[in-house]
C-alpha positions in Angstrom: -22.2 -147.5 95.7 -18.6 -147.6 96.9 -17.8 -150.2 94.3 -19.3 -148.0 91.6 -17.2 -145.0 92.8 -14.1 -147.2 92.8 -14.7 -148.4 89.3 -15.3 -144.8 88.1 -12.1 -143.6 89.7 -10.1 -146.5 88.2 -11.6 -145.7 84.8 -10.6 -142.0 85.1 -7.1 -143.0 86.2 -6.8 -145.5 83.2 -8.0 -142.9 80.7 -5.6 -140.3 82.1 -2.7 -142.8 81.9 -3.7 -143.6 78.3 -3.8 -139.9 77.4 -0.4 -139.3 79.1 1.1 -142.2 77.2 -0.4 -141.0 73.9 0.9 -137.4 74.4 4.4 -138.7 75.4 4.5 -141.0 72.3 3.3 -138.1 70.1 6.0 -135.8 71.4 8.7 -138.4 70.8 7.4 -138.7 67.2 7.4 -135.0 66.7 11.0 -134.7 68.1 12.1 -137.5 65.7 10.4 -135.8 62.8 12.1 -132.5 63.8 15.4 -134.2 64.0 14.9 -135.8 60.5 13.7 -132.4 59.2 17.0 -130.8 60.2 19.4 -133.6 59.2 22.6 -132.9 57.2 23.3 -136.3 55.8 25.8 -135.1 53.2 27.8 -133.1 55.8 28.1 -129.9 53.8 26.9 -127.7 56.7 23.5 -127.1 55.3 20.3 -128.8 56.5 19.2 -131.2 53.8 15.7 -129.8 53.7 17.1 -126.4 52.5 18.8 -128.1 49.5 17.1 -128.2 46.1 16.4 -131.2 43.9 17.5 -131.3 40.3 14.4 -129.5 38.9 14.5 -126.8 41.6 18.3 -126.4 41.0 17.5 -125.7 37.4 14.8 -123.2 38.4 17.2 -121.5 40.8 20.0 -121.2 38.1 17.5 -119.7 35.6 16.3 -117.1 38.1 19.7 -116.3 39.6 21.4 -115.6 36.3 18.5 -113.8 34.8 18.1 -111.5 37.9 21.8 -110.7 37.7 21.5 -110.0 34.0 18.5 -107.7 34.8 20.7 -105.8 37.3 23.8 -105.6 35.1 22.4 -105.1 31.7 18.8 -103.8 31.9 19.6 -101.6 34.9 15.9 -101.6 35.7 16.7 -102.9 39.2 18.8 -100.7 41.5 20.8 -102.7 44.1 20.2 -101.6 47.7 23.2 -99.9 49.3 24.2 -102.9 51.4 24.4 -105.0 48.2 26.6 -102.7 46.2 29.7 -104.9 45.9 30.7 -108.2 44.4 29.3 -110.4 47.2 26.3 -108.1 47.5 25.3 -108.7 43.9 25.5 -112.4 44.5 23.6 -112.2 47.8 20.8 -110.2 46.2 20.3 -112.5 43.2 20.5 -115.6 45.5 17.8 -114.3 47.8 15.6 -113.0 45.0 15.9 -116.3 43.0 14.4 -118.2 46.0 11.3 -116.0 46.1 7.9 -116.5 44.5 8.0 -114.4 41.4 4.4 -113.2 41.2 3.2 -109.9 39.6 3.8 -108.1 42.8 7.4 -109.2 43.0 7.9 -108.3 39.3 6.6 -104.8 39.8 8.5 -104.2 43.1 11.8 -105.6 41.8 11.7 -103.8 38.4 12.5 -107.2 36.8 12.2 -107.1 33.0 13.6 -110.6 32.1 12.1 -114.0 31.2 9.6 -115.4 33.7 10.7 -119.0 34.6 9.1 -121.6 36.7 9.4 -120.9 40.4 11.2 -123.1 42.9 8.6 -125.6 44.0 10.0 -127.0 47.3 9.9 -123.7 49.2 10.2 -120.0 48.7 12.0 -117.2 50.6 11.5 -116.1 53.4 10.0 -119.5 54.4 13.2 -121.5 53.9 13.1 -124.8 55.8 15.2 -124.7 59.0 16.9 -121.5 58.0 14.1 -119.0 57.3 15.8 -115.7 56.3 19.3 -116.8 57.5 20.4 -118.0 54.1 24.2 -117.8 54.3 26.7 -119.9 56.3 29.3 -117.8 58.1 31.6 -120.4 59.6 32.7 -124.0 59.1 30.8 -125.5 62.1 28.9 -128.7 61.4 25.1 -128.3 61.3 23.3 -129.9 64.2 19.5 -130.4 64.1 18.9 -129.3 67.7 20.6 -126.0 67.5 19.4 -122.5 66.6 21.0 -121.7 63.2 23.4 -119.2 64.7 26.0 -120.3 62.2 23.8 -118.7 59.5 23.2 -115.0 58.7 21.5 -112.7 56.2 24.9 -111.4 55.3 27.9 -113.2 53.7 31.2 -111.7 52.4 33.0 -112.9 49.3 35.1 -115.1 51.5 32.1 -116.5 53.3 30.5 -117.3 49.9 33.5 -119.2 48.7 34.5 -121.0 51.9 31.1 -121.9 53.5 28.3 -121.5 50.9 29.8 -123.2 47.9 31.9 -126.2 47.0 34.9 -126.2 44.8 34.3 -127.6 41.3 37.4 -127.1 39.2 40.1 -124.7 38.1 38.9 -125.3 34.6 36.6 -122.4 33.7 34.9 -124.6 31.1 33.7 -126.9 33.8 31.4 -124.1 35.0 27.6 -124.0 34.6 25.5 -121.0 34.4 25.1 -119.5 37.9 28.4 -120.9 39.2 30.7 -118.6 41.2 34.2 -117.6 40.0 36.6 -116.9 42.8 39.8 -114.8 43.1 42.2 -114.0 45.9 44.6 -111.1 45.9 46.5 -111.1 49.2 48.1 -107.8 48.4 44.7 -106.1 48.8 44.2 -106.3 52.6 40.8 -104.6 52.5 39.2 -106.7 49.8 41.4 -109.7 49.1 38.5 -111.9 47.9 36.5 -111.2 44.8 33.7 -113.2 43.2 32.1 -113.2 39.8 29.3 -115.2 38.1 29.6 -117.4 35.1 26.8 -117.3 32.5 26.3 -119.4 29.5 23.7 -117.9 27.1 23.0 -118.5 23.4 26.3 -120.4 22.9 28.4 -117.7 24.5 30.1 -117.6 27.9 30.1 -114.4 30.0 31.4 -113.2 33.3 29.2 -110.9 35.3 30.4 -109.0 38.4 30.4 -105.9 40.5 33.8 -104.2 40.8 33.2 -103.2 44.4 34.0 -99.8 45.8 37.1 -99.1 43.7 36.3 -95.5 43.2 34.3 -92.6 44.7 31.2 -93.7 42.8 31.2 -97.0 44.5 32.3 -99.1 41.6 30.3 -100.5 38.7 28.5 -103.5 37.3 30.1 -105.3 34.3 29.4 -108.1 31.9 32.4 -109.4 29.9 32.6 -112.2 27.3 34.8 -114.9 28.6 37.1 -114.8 25.6 37.7 -111.1 26.3 38.9 -111.9 29.8 42.0 -113.4 28.2 43.0 -109.9 26.8 42.5 -108.0 30.0 44.4 -107.7 33.3 46.0 -111.2 33.7 45.5 -111.1 37.4 41.8 -111.5 36.7 42.2 -114.3 34.2 40.1 -117.4 35.0 42.9 -119.8 34.1 45.2 -122.4 35.7 48.2 -120.0 34.9 46.8 -117.3 37.1 47.9 -117.7 40.7 45.1 -115.4 41.9 42.4 -117.5 40.4 40.8 -119.8 43.0 38.5 -121.7 40.6 34.9 -122.5 39.9 32.5 -122.9 42.9 28.9 -124.1 43.1 26.3 -123.3 45.7 25.8 -126.0 48.3 22.0 -125.9 48.0 22.2 -127.1 44.4 22.0 -130.7 43.2 24.2 -130.1 40.2 
Protein backbone atom coordinates (compact mmCIF):
# COMPACT_ATOMS: atom_id res chain seq x y z
CA UNK A 1 0.00 0.00 0.00
CA UNK A 2 2.78 2.40 0.86
CA UNK A 3 4.56 1.47 -2.36
CA UNK A 4 1.39 2.18 -4.33
CA UNK A 5 1.03 5.60 -2.69
CA UNK A 6 4.65 6.39 -3.39
CA UNK A 7 4.31 5.46 -7.06
CA UNK A 8 1.12 7.51 -7.34
CA UNK A 9 2.80 10.51 -5.73
CA UNK A 10 5.81 10.21 -8.03
CA UNK A 11 3.50 9.99 -11.04
CA UNK A 12 1.68 13.16 -10.00
CA UNK A 13 4.98 14.98 -9.49
CA UNK A 14 6.25 13.79 -12.89
CA UNK A 15 3.08 14.88 -14.67
CA UNK A 16 3.22 18.25 -12.90
CA UNK A 17 6.85 18.76 -13.95
CA UNK A 18 5.99 17.85 -17.54
CA UNK A 19 3.12 20.34 -17.53
CA UNK A 20 5.35 23.08 -16.07
CA UNK A 21 8.00 22.37 -18.71
CA UNK A 22 5.36 22.44 -21.48
CA UNK A 23 3.89 25.74 -20.27
CA UNK A 24 7.36 27.27 -19.91
CA UNK A 25 8.34 26.15 -23.43
CA UNK A 26 5.06 27.43 -24.84
CA UNK A 27 5.55 30.83 -23.20
CA UNK A 28 9.04 31.10 -24.67
CA UNK A 29 7.63 30.32 -28.11
CA UNK A 30 4.86 32.90 -27.67
CA UNK A 31 7.41 35.53 -26.64
CA UNK A 32 9.59 34.67 -29.63
CA UNK A 33 6.59 34.93 -31.96
CA UNK A 34 5.62 38.24 -30.39
CA UNK A 35 9.15 39.48 -30.85
CA UNK A 36 9.14 38.44 -34.50
CA UNK A 37 5.68 39.97 -34.88
CA UNK A 38 7.02 43.36 -33.86
CA UNK A 39 10.36 43.34 -35.69
CA UNK A 40 11.58 46.35 -37.67
CA UNK A 41 14.15 44.70 -39.91
CA UNK A 42 14.43 47.61 -42.36
CA UNK A 43 14.97 50.08 -39.51
CA UNK A 44 12.47 52.64 -40.77
CA UNK A 45 10.80 53.03 -37.36
CA UNK A 46 7.65 51.06 -38.28
CA UNK A 47 6.96 47.45 -37.29
CA UNK A 48 7.34 45.27 -40.37
CA UNK A 49 3.91 43.69 -39.84
CA UNK A 50 2.27 47.10 -40.33
CA UNK A 51 3.92 47.56 -43.73
CA UNK A 52 2.15 46.58 -46.95
CA UNK A 53 3.27 44.23 -49.70
CA UNK A 54 3.23 45.28 -53.36
CA UNK A 55 -0.42 44.42 -54.03
CA UNK A 56 -1.66 46.04 -50.83
CA UNK A 57 0.48 49.11 -51.55
CA UNK A 58 -1.34 49.38 -54.87
CA UNK A 59 -4.69 49.00 -53.11
CA UNK A 60 -3.70 51.69 -50.61
CA UNK A 61 -2.63 54.13 -53.34
CA UNK A 62 -5.90 53.60 -55.21
CA UNK A 63 -8.06 54.23 -52.16
CA UNK A 64 -5.91 57.04 -50.76
CA UNK A 65 -5.96 59.12 -53.95
CA UNK A 66 -9.59 58.36 -54.73
CA UNK A 67 -10.72 59.33 -51.23
CA UNK A 68 -8.85 62.64 -51.52
CA UNK A 69 -10.41 63.23 -54.94
CA UNK A 70 -13.80 62.51 -53.40
CA UNK A 71 -13.15 65.12 -50.72
CA UNK A 72 -11.63 67.78 -52.99
CA UNK A 73 -13.70 67.38 -56.16
CA UNK A 74 -17.00 65.68 -55.35
CA UNK A 75 -17.37 67.42 -51.97
CA UNK A 76 -19.71 64.62 -50.87
CA UNK A 77 -17.46 64.03 -47.85
CA UNK A 78 -17.01 66.80 -45.29
CA UNK A 79 -13.74 66.67 -43.37
CA UNK A 80 -14.11 66.59 -39.58
CA UNK A 81 -12.97 69.80 -37.90
CA UNK A 82 -9.69 68.33 -36.64
CA UNK A 83 -8.77 67.31 -40.20
CA UNK A 84 -9.29 70.71 -41.82
CA UNK A 85 -5.73 71.55 -42.83
CA UNK A 86 -3.08 70.16 -45.20
CA UNK A 87 -1.90 67.43 -42.83
CA UNK A 88 -5.47 66.69 -41.75
CA UNK A 89 -6.53 65.93 -45.31
CA UNK A 90 -3.64 63.46 -45.61
CA UNK A 91 -4.34 61.87 -42.20
CA UNK A 92 -8.00 61.44 -43.06
CA UNK A 93 -7.38 59.76 -46.42
CA UNK A 94 -4.57 57.63 -44.97
CA UNK A 95 -6.79 56.25 -42.21
CA UNK A 96 -9.83 55.79 -44.44
CA UNK A 97 -7.75 54.01 -47.11
CA UNK A 98 -6.77 51.37 -44.56
CA UNK A 99 -10.38 50.59 -43.65
CA UNK A 100 -12.66 47.91 -45.07
CA UNK A 101 -14.83 49.65 -47.64
CA UNK A 102 -18.13 47.85 -47.28
CA UNK A 103 -21.57 49.34 -48.00
CA UNK A 104 -21.77 50.71 -44.46
CA UNK A 105 -18.47 52.58 -44.88
CA UNK A 106 -19.56 53.94 -48.28
CA UNK A 107 -22.83 55.22 -46.85
CA UNK A 108 -21.28 56.75 -43.73
CA UNK A 109 -18.34 58.35 -45.53
CA UNK A 110 -20.32 59.79 -48.42
CA UNK A 111 -17.81 58.24 -50.84
CA UNK A 112 -18.87 58.47 -54.49
CA UNK A 113 -15.76 57.22 -56.27
CA UNK A 114 -14.54 53.96 -57.76
CA UNK A 115 -14.66 50.92 -55.48
CA UNK A 116 -11.26 49.19 -55.50
CA UNK A 117 -10.03 46.01 -53.89
CA UNK A 118 -9.47 46.44 -50.16
CA UNK A 119 -6.14 45.96 -48.43
CA UNK A 120 -5.91 42.25 -47.68
CA UNK A 121 -3.29 42.02 -44.91
CA UNK A 122 -5.23 44.03 -42.32
CA UNK A 123 -7.78 46.79 -41.97
CA UNK A 124 -8.00 49.80 -39.65
CA UNK A 125 -8.51 49.90 -36.68
CA UNK A 126 -6.96 46.44 -36.36
CA UNK A 127 -3.51 47.48 -37.56
CA UNK A 128 -0.87 44.96 -36.39
CA UNK A 129 1.21 46.23 -33.45
CA UNK A 130 -0.14 49.79 -33.85
CA UNK A 131 -3.94 49.45 -33.72
CA UNK A 132 -5.28 53.01 -34.08
CA UNK A 133 -1.93 54.74 -33.49
CA UNK A 134 -1.05 55.07 -37.16
CA UNK A 135 1.46 57.92 -37.19
CA UNK A 136 5.04 58.12 -35.95
CA UNK A 137 5.69 61.29 -33.95
CA UNK A 138 9.42 61.08 -33.28
CA UNK A 139 12.61 59.57 -34.64
CA UNK A 140 13.03 56.87 -31.97
CA UNK A 141 13.80 53.36 -33.13
CA UNK A 142 10.99 50.84 -32.92
CA UNK A 143 11.46 48.16 -30.26
CA UNK A 144 9.27 45.09 -30.18
CA UNK A 145 8.86 44.99 -26.41
CA UNK A 146 7.67 48.56 -25.92
CA UNK A 147 4.20 50.05 -25.95
CA UNK A 148 3.99 52.08 -29.17
CA UNK A 149 4.13 55.42 -27.35
CA UNK A 150 6.12 56.83 -30.27
CA UNK A 151 2.95 56.60 -32.38
CA UNK A 152 -0.21 58.70 -32.28
CA UNK A 153 -3.57 59.20 -33.96
CA UNK A 154 -2.34 62.70 -34.87
CA UNK A 155 0.57 63.88 -37.01
CA UNK A 156 1.43 67.39 -38.18
CA UNK A 157 2.80 68.17 -41.63
CA UNK A 158 6.31 68.07 -40.15
CA UNK A 159 5.62 64.69 -38.52
CA UNK A 160 4.39 63.35 -41.84
CA UNK A 161 7.52 64.37 -43.70
CA UNK A 162 10.13 63.54 -41.06
CA UNK A 163 8.80 60.36 -39.47
CA UNK A 164 6.09 58.79 -41.65
CA UNK A 165 7.59 59.09 -45.11
CA UNK A 166 10.91 58.59 -46.87
CA UNK A 167 12.49 61.06 -49.25
CA UNK A 168 12.23 59.98 -52.89
CA UNK A 169 13.56 62.81 -55.04
CA UNK A 170 13.46 66.53 -55.78
CA UNK A 171 12.31 65.59 -59.27
CA UNK A 172 8.52 65.88 -59.26
CA UNK A 173 8.35 63.47 -62.18
CA UNK A 174 9.70 60.71 -59.92
CA UNK A 175 6.45 60.87 -57.93
CA UNK A 176 3.77 58.18 -58.02
CA UNK A 177 0.09 58.68 -57.33
CA UNK A 178 -0.36 59.04 -53.60
CA UNK A 179 3.11 60.39 -52.88
CA UNK A 180 3.49 63.45 -50.66
CA UNK A 181 4.94 66.76 -51.84
CA UNK A 182 6.66 68.79 -49.13
CA UNK A 183 7.40 72.52 -48.71
CA UNK A 184 9.11 74.46 -45.95
CA UNK A 185 8.61 78.22 -45.50
CA UNK A 186 10.65 79.28 -42.44
CA UNK A 187 9.28 82.82 -42.60
CA UNK A 188 5.89 81.44 -41.54
CA UNK A 189 6.52 80.58 -37.86
CA UNK A 190 3.01 79.21 -37.28
CA UNK A 191 2.77 76.86 -40.28
CA UNK A 192 6.24 76.52 -41.83
CA UNK A 193 5.60 73.02 -43.24
CA UNK A 194 3.05 72.30 -45.92
CA UNK A 195 2.20 69.04 -47.69
CA UNK A 196 0.33 68.25 -50.87
CA UNK A 197 -0.55 65.04 -52.70
CA UNK A 198 0.56 64.06 -56.19
CA UNK A 199 -1.99 62.31 -58.41
CA UNK A 200 -1.54 60.81 -61.85
CA UNK A 201 -4.86 60.23 -63.61
CA UNK A 202 -5.74 59.64 -67.27
CA UNK A 203 -2.31 60.76 -68.44
CA UNK A 204 -2.43 64.02 -66.46
CA UNK A 205 -0.55 64.99 -63.29
CA UNK A 206 -2.35 66.87 -60.51
CA UNK A 207 -1.54 68.36 -57.13
CA UNK A 208 -4.25 68.16 -54.46
CA UNK A 209 -4.11 69.98 -51.13
CA UNK A 210 -5.80 71.89 -48.35
CA UNK A 211 -4.59 75.46 -48.01
CA UNK A 212 -4.86 75.34 -44.23
CA UNK A 213 -6.46 78.09 -42.12
CA UNK A 214 -5.31 80.99 -44.29
CA UNK A 215 -8.53 82.96 -43.90
CA UNK A 216 -11.53 83.34 -41.61
CA UNK A 217 -13.28 80.51 -43.47
CA UNK A 218 -10.56 78.04 -42.52
CA UNK A 219 -8.98 77.74 -45.96
CA UNK A 220 -10.06 75.65 -48.90
CA UNK A 221 -9.46 72.43 -50.82
CA UNK A 222 -7.79 72.69 -54.21
CA UNK A 223 -6.81 70.54 -57.18
CA UNK A 224 -4.35 72.00 -59.68
CA UNK A 225 -2.81 70.55 -62.82
CA UNK A 226 0.91 70.14 -62.31
CA UNK A 227 1.68 72.20 -65.41
CA UNK A 228 -0.35 75.09 -63.98
CA UNK A 229 1.80 75.11 -60.84
CA UNK A 230 4.61 76.54 -62.97
CA UNK A 231 2.55 79.68 -63.65
CA UNK A 232 1.51 80.32 -60.04
CA UNK A 233 3.38 81.59 -56.97
CA UNK A 234 7.00 80.42 -57.48
CA UNK A 235 7.40 79.72 -53.76
CA UNK A 236 5.02 76.77 -54.28
CA UNK A 237 6.70 75.46 -57.41
CA UNK A 238 7.68 71.75 -57.11
CA UNK A 239 11.03 72.28 -58.75
CA UNK A 240 14.77 72.07 -58.01
CA UNK A 241 14.94 75.85 -58.46
CA UNK A 242 12.53 76.51 -55.58
CA UNK A 243 14.43 76.66 -52.29
CA UNK A 244 11.17 76.06 -50.39
CA UNK A 245 10.46 72.77 -52.16
CA UNK A 246 11.59 69.83 -50.02
CA UNK A 247 10.85 67.14 -52.58
CA UNK A 248 8.75 64.04 -53.12
CA UNK A 249 8.12 61.74 -50.14
CA UNK A 250 6.62 58.24 -49.90
CA UNK A 251 4.77 56.64 -46.98
CA UNK A 252 6.95 54.20 -45.06
CA UNK A 253 4.25 51.51 -44.98
CA UNK A 254 4.34 51.19 -48.79
CA UNK A 255 6.51 48.72 -50.70
CA UNK A 256 6.94 50.99 -53.73
